[in-house]
Structures are given as structure tokens and as C-alpha cells.
C-alpha positions, 0 to 999 in steps of 0.5 A: 545484455540488451541494447536500449538505444544508440546515440550519435550527435543529433541522432538517436537510433535503435530504441528498444520497443519495450522502452520506446514510449518511455524514453525521452532523449536530450540533445546532449545524449542523455536519456530519461526513462519514465514510468519505471516498473519493478522489472526495470531494476538492474544494471545498465551499461553506458558505452561512449565511443569517440570518433577515433573508435575508442570507447569507455563503459559506465554502469548505472544501477537502477533501483526501483522501490514499490510506492509506500502508499499501497502499503499505507492504504492497506494499513489504513483499511485494515485499521478501519475494519478492526476499529469498526469491529471493536466498536460493534463488539463494545456496543454488543457488550454494552447491550448485553450488560444493560440486559443483565441489569434489567433482568436483575432489576425485574428479579429483585422487583419480583422477589420484593413483591413476592416477599411482601405478599408472603409477609402480608399473608402471615 
């Protein structure tokens, strides 16, 4: 266990260095931890001691989830790349199809012209 902060009315003490810039203290003894990271996740024990010296413990469980936008950005970029590739492939197939049609037309024209010449010679 690591002591993060000790509080007495109107007096905060022993703020841990790793939390120093991220803790905001309030007059009622509560604190707010900002800029939480995945490594901040875990159980936090709060100990309250009265003037007579008796104390009580409470546990706070902090769950930290990674932002969804990172995953969403990855999906958007991957989908954009796949869409671009598919469009390029469809264009390439269209060009190939047009080339085949053009070659067939030229062959038919050559065959027709060749047959006509053969027919004219006979």
C-alpha cells in the first residue's frame, strides 16, 4: 500500500510525488484525481480517524477504461484504406473489361474485312 495523501481539517500533507500534479484537494477532505491512466486502476483505501484516535477504513475501486475513440479511429482508417483499395480494383477490372471488349471489336472487324475480301476474290 502507498500513502497518497494525509488530510487534517484545512491541512493536506504527504501528497505522493506521482499524484502531486494530478490531485485537487477540497475543504471537506475529499480529493479529485485528474488525468487518470491505466496504471491508476486498482483499489484505494480511505482511512478516516477521529480526534479520539478511532479510525474506519473504506475501499474505493477505480476502473480505468481506454478511450473508445482510439479504437474508432483505427476502424475508420482501416475502412477507408479498404474502400480505397476496392475502388481501385473495381476501376482496374473495368479498364480490363473495356480493353477486352475493344480487342473483340477489332478482331470482329478484321474477320469481317477478311471475309469480305475473300468473298470479293472468289
